[in-house]
C-alpha positions as CSV (number, residue, x, y, z in Angstrom):
1,M,1.2,10.3,-5.9
2,F,1.2,12.1,-2.6
3,S,2.6,11.8,1.2
4,S,0.4,11.1,4.6
5,R,1.0,14.6,4.8
6,D,-0.7,15.9,1.6
7,I,-3.7,14.0,2.5
8,Q,-3.7,16.4,6.1
9,E,-3.3,19.7,4.5
10,V,-6.1,18.9,1.8
11,F,-8.8,17.4,4.2
12,G,-7.8,19.5,7.3
13,I,-7.7,16.4,9.3
14,K,-5.6,17.6,13.1
15,S,-5.4,14.0,14.6
16,K,-3.1,11.3,13.0
17,K,-6.1,8.9,14.2
18,T,-8.4,10.6,11.9
19,L,-5.6,10.7,9.3
20,E,-4.8,6.5,9.9
21,G,-8.2,5.6,9.6
22,V,-8.8,8.2,6.3
23,I,-6.0,6.6,4.6
24,K,-7.4,3.4,5.7
25,K,-11.0,3.6,3.8
26,F,-9.2,5.0,0.8
27,V,-6.6,1.9,0.3
28,D,-9.6,-0.2,1.6
29,E,-12.0,1.5,-1.2
30,N,-9.1,0.9,-3.9
31,I,-9.3,4.8,-4.3
32,L,-5.4,4.9,-3.4
33,T,-2.6,2.1,-3.6
34,R,-0.2,2.3,-0.6
35,L,3.4,2.3,-1.8
36,E,5.5,2.1,1.5
37,K,4.6,4.1,4.7
38,G,3.2,7.5,4.4
39,K,3.1,7.9,0.2
40,Y,0.3,6.7,-1.9
41,L,-1.1,7.0,-5.6
42,L,-4.3,7.0,-6.7
43,A,-5.5,3.2,-7.5
44,D,-6.5,4.1,-11.3
45,A,-2.9,6.4,-11.9
46,N,-1.0,5.5,-14.9
47,I,2.1,6.5,-13.4
48,S,5.8,5.6,-14.7
49,D,8.1,3.0,-12.9
50,F,10.7,6.5,-13.5
51,E,8.2,8.9,-11.4
52,I,7.9,6.2,-8.8
53,A,11.5,5.8,-8.1
54,Q,11.6,9.6,-7.9
55,F,8.6,10.1,-5.6
56,L,10.2,7.1,-3.3
57,Y,13.8,9.0,-2.7
58,S,14.9,12.3,-3.3
59,P,16.8,13.7,-4.3
60,S,17.9,11.3,-7.1
61,Y,17.4,10.7,-10.7
62,I,16.8,7.3,-13.2
63,S,21.0,6.3,-14.3
64,F,23.3,3.2,-14.7
65,E,21.6,0.4,-16.1
66,T,17.9,1.4,-16.1
67,A,19.1,5.1,-17.9
68,L,21.1,2.8,-20.5
69,N,18.8,1.2,-21.3
70,Y,16.0,3.8,-22.2
71,H,18.5,5.2,-23.9
72,G,19.3,2.3,-26.4
73,I,22.7,1.9,-25.3
74,L,22.0,-1.5,-23.1
75,S,20.0,-3.9,-24.7
76,Q,19.4,-5.8,-21.8
77,F,16.8,-4.8,-19.5
78,P,17.6,-4.4,-16.4
79,V,15.5,-6.2,-13.2
80,E,15.9,-3.0,-11.3
81,I,15.0,0.6,-11.3
82,T,17.7,2.4,-10.8
83,S,18.9,5.7,-9.5
84,A,21.5,8.0,-8.5
85,T,21.3,10.0,-4.7
86,T,23.4,12.2,-2.8
87,K,22.0,10.8,0.3
88,F,22.5,6.8,2.2
89,P,22.1,3.6,-0.7
90,V,18.9,1.4,-0.3
91,Q,16.8,-0.6,-2.0
92,K,13.2,-1.0,-2.2
93,V,10.7,-3.6,-3.2
94,I,7.6,-1.7,-4.5
95,Q,5.1,-4.0,-5.8
96,G,6.8,-6.3,-6.6
97,K,9.4,-3.8,-8.2
98,L,13.2,-3.1,-6.7
99,Y,14.1,0.2,-6.7
100,S,18.2,0.7,-6.2
101,Y,19.7,3.9,-5.3
102,S,23.3,4.4,-5.3
103,K,25.1,6.9,-3.6
104,I,27.0,9.6,-5.8
105,K,29.1,12.9,-4.6
106,V,26.8,16.2,-4.5
107,N,29.1,17.3,-7.0
108,L,28.7,14.7,-9.6
109,F,24.5,14.8,-9.1
110,T,24.4,16.6,-12.6
111,G,23.4,15.5,-16.0
112,Y,19.8,14.8,-16.7
113,Y,17.2,16.0,-17.8
114,K,13.0,16.3,-16.6
115,E,10.6,13.6,-18.2
116,K,7.0,13.7,-17.2
117,N,7.6,13.8,-13.2
118,A,11.1,11.8,-13.6
119,L,14.5,13.0,-13.7
120,I,17.1,10.8,-16.1
121,A,20.1,11.3,-17.1
122,Y,21.4,12.0,-20.1
123,P,23.0,9.1,-22.2
124,E,26.4,10.4,-21.3
125,K,26.0,10.9,-17.9
126,A,24.5,7.5,-17.5
127,L,27.4,5.7,-18.8
128,F,29.5,7.7,-16.4
129,D,27.5,7.3,-13.7
130,Q,28.1,3.4,-14.4
131,L,31.8,4.2,-14.8
132,Y,32.2,5.8,-11.8
133,M,30.6,3.3,-10.0
134,I,32.7,0.4,-11.3
135,A,35.9,2.2,-10.5
136,K,34.6,3.1,-6.5
137,G,34.2,-1.5,-6.9
138,V,30.3,-1.0,-5.8
139,K,29.4,-2.2,-10.1
140,T,30.5,-4.8,-12.4
141,E,32.0,-4.4,-15.8
142,E,29.3,-7.6,-16.6
143,Y,27.6,-5.0,-19.0
144,L,30.3,-3.1,-20.9
145,D,30.7,-5.3,-23.4
146,E,27.5,-5.8,-24.4
147,M,27.0,-1.9,-24.9
148,D,26.0,-0.2,-28.1
149,Y,28.1,2.8,-27.7
150,I,27.5,4.2,-31.1
151,N,25.6,7.2,-30.0
152,I,27.7,8.2,-26.7
153,D,29.0,11.4,-27.3
154,K,32.7,10.9,-26.0
155,N,33.4,14.6,-25.4
156,S,29.8,15.2,-23.6
157,L,31.6,11.9,-21.6
158,N,34.7,14.0,-21.0
159,E,33.2,16.6,-19.7
160,Y,32.4,14.9,-16.6
161,M,35.7,14.0,-15.8
162,V,36.7,17.1,-14.3
163,L,34.4,16.5,-11.4
164,L,36.4,13.6,-10.1
165,P,39.7,13.7,-7.9
166,E,42.8,11.9,-10.2
167,N,42.7,8.6,-8.6
168,L,39.7,7.8,-9.9
169,K,40.0,9.9,-13.6
170,S,42.7,7.7,-14.2
171,K,40.5,4.5,-13.7
172,I,37.3,6.0,-16.0
173,S,39.8,7.1,-18.8
174,G,41.0,3.6,-19.3
175,Y,37.3,2.1,-19.2
176,I,36.4,4.9,-22.2
177,G,39.5,4.0,-23.6
178,E,38.9,0.6,-23.9
179,Y,35.3,0.8,-25.0
180,L,34.2,3.9,-26.5
């Protein structure tokens, strides 16, 4: 995966018009696949949705329903690839898939690991992020009854609580008490 700028640097292209022509030729010849303006991948590349999500909008990490499903906590497969970001919330439809980015505070941008070229929330952090968005009124409680909490480490989950203001701590503690 790479940007127009990467192509420009690799081929030493100076002119914007020449760059556009080279990119168009590569796309037309199925060498490149255009993800969105200025972002491409090799047409035959085997790139995961998680890696694409990371590339499309950064900084971000896979979280919420997608990470909960990935870790086996939520059995329903989400209809979108959900990520946390410190930037503005945004949704993008790329190659028929919905990529959704929800904004969290900078101090909450933690609790993830790298797998291949994607950052993925740990199970407890994905659940924490989900509860955080529910407490803020951004997401609904619809999936909470359907989750399998057996492998959630409550102590790890509670470690994230220190990052919250008091009003959100009490709301999230209520959810933890009810569901875990």
